N, C-alpha and C positions, 0 to 999 in steps of 0.2 A: 464637723458641721453637716447638718442634714439639709438637702435641697427641698424647696417647697413643693416640688413636683415628684417627690419620692414615691415609688410604687408601693402598693400594699404588700406585695410579695415578689420574690425573685427566685426563679428556678434555674439552677446551674447543673450541668452534667459534666463529669470528669472521668477519664478512663483509668482502668487498671493498666499494669505494665508487666512485661516480662524482661528478663535480662538475657540478651542475646550472648553477651560475654560478661564474665565477672571474675576479675582477678582481685585477690585479697592479700594485703600486706600483713606484716607482723603486727601484733597487738601493741599499741602505744601505752604509755603510762596512764593516760586518761581513760583507758579502756576501749578506745575506738581503734579501728583498723583503717589504714589507707586503702582506698579502692580505685580500681580502674575498670569501668564498666560501660556497656552499651545498653541503654534502655530503649525499648520500643513500646509505645502506647498501642493498646489493642482494643477492639470493639466490644469490650465488656465494661459497663459503666456504673458509676455511683451517681445517684441523683440527690441533690440537696436543695431544699426549699426553705428560704429564709423569710420570716414574717416579723413585723415590729412587735416588741414586747418590752415591758419595764425591766425584766430580768433576763438571765440566760438559761435556756432549757433545750433539751434534745429529746426527740422521739425517734425510734428506729423501727423499720419494718424490713422484711426480707431475710430474717435470720431465724433458724429453728430454735436456737438456744437464746432466750432473752438475756441471759447473763453474759453472753459472749462479747457484747459491745457495751463498754461503760457509758454512763450517761452524765458523768461529772467531769472534772478537770483532767481525768486520765484520757478522755476522748480528745483526739487531735483536732477535731472540728470545733469543739468547745474552746480549746486553747487558741485556735486560730481566730475565732470570733473575738475573744477577749483581748488577744494581742492587737488586732486591728483597732478595736475600740480604744485601747490605751494609746496607740500610736496616733489616732485621729482625734483624741480627746473627746470621744463621743460618750455621752453620759447615759444613754439608754441601754437596752438589751436586745436580745433577738431570740425568737423561737425557731430552732432548726429542726426540720423534718428530713431524716436521712432514709433513703430507699436503697437498700444494698443489693448489689448483684455480684460484686467481686467477692470471692471467698474470704471469710474472716481467717486471719492467721495463715494465709495461703501463699505468702511470698510474692503477692501481686500488687502490693501497695494500696489496698482498698482504703485503709485508714488515712493514708497520705492523700488519696484522691478526695476523700471527704474534707480534709483540711484545706486543700487547694480550692475546692468548690465553695467552701464556707468563706474563704477570703474574697473570692470574686463576688459571691452572692451578697455578703454584708457590705462590701464596697459599693455595690450598685444600690442596695436597699437604703443605706445611710447617706448616699451621695457624697462619700468622702473624696472621690475623684483621684485616688492614688494611681500612679502610673504602673505599668506592668513591671518595670524595673523595681519600683518600691515594693510591690506585692511580692516580687521574687526575694527581696531582702528579708521580708517577714517570713516567707515560706522556708527559707534556709534556716531560720532560727527554730523551726518546728521539727525538722528531721531531713535526712538525706534525700528521701524520695518525694517530698512535697514540692520542691521547685520543678521537678520534671513533670509531675501531674498537672502543674499549672500551665506548662508549655506544650507537652505532648510531642507527637512526632517521633523522631529517632534522635538520640543524643548521646554523646560521650560524657560520662560523669567521672570526675576525679576528686581527689581530696577524700571526703567522706561520702562522695557520690553527689554532692550538692553543687560542685563547680561544673557547670554544664556548658557544652559547646555543641551546637546542632551538627548532626551527621546526615549527609545526603543519602537517602534511601529511595531508589527509583522503584516504581511499580507497587505491587501489593504482595505481601507475604501471608500465606494461610497457615494457621496453627490449629491444632487440636489440643485443648487443655484438659487434663484429667485432674479434677479437683478431689478433695478428700474431706470427709466429715470431721476427721481428727486433725487439728492444726499442729504446727511445729513452732516452738518458741524460737524466735531469732537469737536471743542471747544464748540459749542452749546450743544451737547449731554452731554459732561462733566459738563458744567454749569448747565444743567437741573438735572443731578444726584446730584450735590451739593445742588441745591434748594430743591429737593425731600428729601434729607437727613436732611435738616434744618426743614422740616415739620414733626412734631412728628407723628410717626406711619406710615409715607408714605411707608416705606419699611419693615414694621413690619413682614410681612409674608415671607420675603426672607430668605435664609440661612444666618447664621451668617457671617459677614464680616471676611475674612481671607486673609492674604497676603502670604500664603503658598498654593501651589497646593495640593488639597486633595489626599491622597494615593489612594483611589478608582479610580481616573481619570488615574493615572499612571498604576495601575494594569489592567484597562480595555484596555489601549493602548497596554500593553505587551501581553495581551491575544489574541489580534487580533479579538475579538468578538464584532461586531457592536451593538448587543443587550446590552452587558454589558456597552459599551461606551455611548450608548444612555441614560442610567440611570444617567450618571454623567455630561452631558452637562450643562453648566451654564455660564451666562454672567451678571455681575453686571450692565453693561450699558443698558441692554435690557429694563428695566422699563423706563429709560429716553428716549431711542429711540422710544419706543412705545408711550410714552407721546407725542412726536413730530409727530409721524406717526402711528396713531392707526391701519391703514390698515396692518401693519406688523404682528400684532397679528392674524388678519384674515388669512393672508397668511400661517402662521405656522399651524393654525388649519386646513386649507384646505389641506396642504401637508400631515399632519398626517392622515386625512380622506382618502387621496389618497393612503396611504400605507407606508409612511415614519415612521421610528421608533420614531423619535423625531426631533424637529427643534429649532434653536435659531437664534437670530440676530447675524450676524458676526461682531465682533468688535463694532464700533460706528454706524454701519448700513450704508445704509438701506438694504444691501444684507441679505437675509435670507438663512441659511444653513440647509438643511434637510438631516439627516443621514438615509441611507437605508440599508437593510439587505444584498444587493448584487447588481451587475450590472443590472440584469434583472428587479428587483424591481425598481431600480432607473430609468430605462427607462420607466417603466409603470407610475411611479409618474410624470416623466417629460411630458409624453404624456397627462395625465389627466390635469395637470396644464396648459399646452399649450392650451388645449381645453377650459380652463376657461379664456383665454385671457391674461395669464401671459407669461413671457419670461424666462423659466427655462433653466438651463444648467446642464448637467450631467458631473461631474468631479470625479476624484479619488485622493487619497493621501495615504501616503506621496510621494513626488517627490523631486529630487535634487534641489539645489539652482542654482544661476547664473552660466551658463556654456557657453563656447565658442562652437558654432556649425559650424562655418566656418571661 
């Protein structure tokens, strides 16, 4: 049902994310892997504007390659809008305008942020009045990262990453993100991880596989101390991402030499996340990396999830 006072348009902003910790279990028969991860929402945002329409459509700006973002049902935001319409028995459509800032195929959940923003925007535009818990249920049907983009902050994700529990993170953590023009396919990275694990000893030097987030990670977040958190950063997918893109390891080493405390590949990559001791150090690292020909971004976290801004 649509409210009589429904606005002409709704503008929602949703954050990208990094994985402070990511443990990946063995591949299940359904093709998915069990995960234990810590998400942190960072100050790099996707903007979605929803307007009334008879049908469903999407326009996208902020990407160099027009073909990089699908405009049909392959787009998570489109699927989110249609899912909400079905759940609410809404018979109209929506015109979605997506303004992208999170790298496409960068392991930072930009598409998931679009989906979360679309859910919030369409709910407000159509006056469906769904609770946050109901929106979470719909988000979980769209993908593992969508529920987190809805809530933001810092959270522990288990299952496929969609079973969320808030994690206390005091203060502010400053990150320098190094993006890449060339994306990495998430299925390819997971497939490479499986192949590496099939090769005896390929990951022998890695920490033991665990599907629980280690206590020191949560303690470091609670402390608000970036030095303590730097010692606990870990990503099970990093070896696979570096196998596909060896230059990512070079970027991490360069960032640490520039002054970062530590760095990891974010999610399935190729974005590299470098944790810094504070905003001033992050700005220095950003400047040095830019002089090296890279495209670094200074962000901070945690920040809130999908929010209406107008």
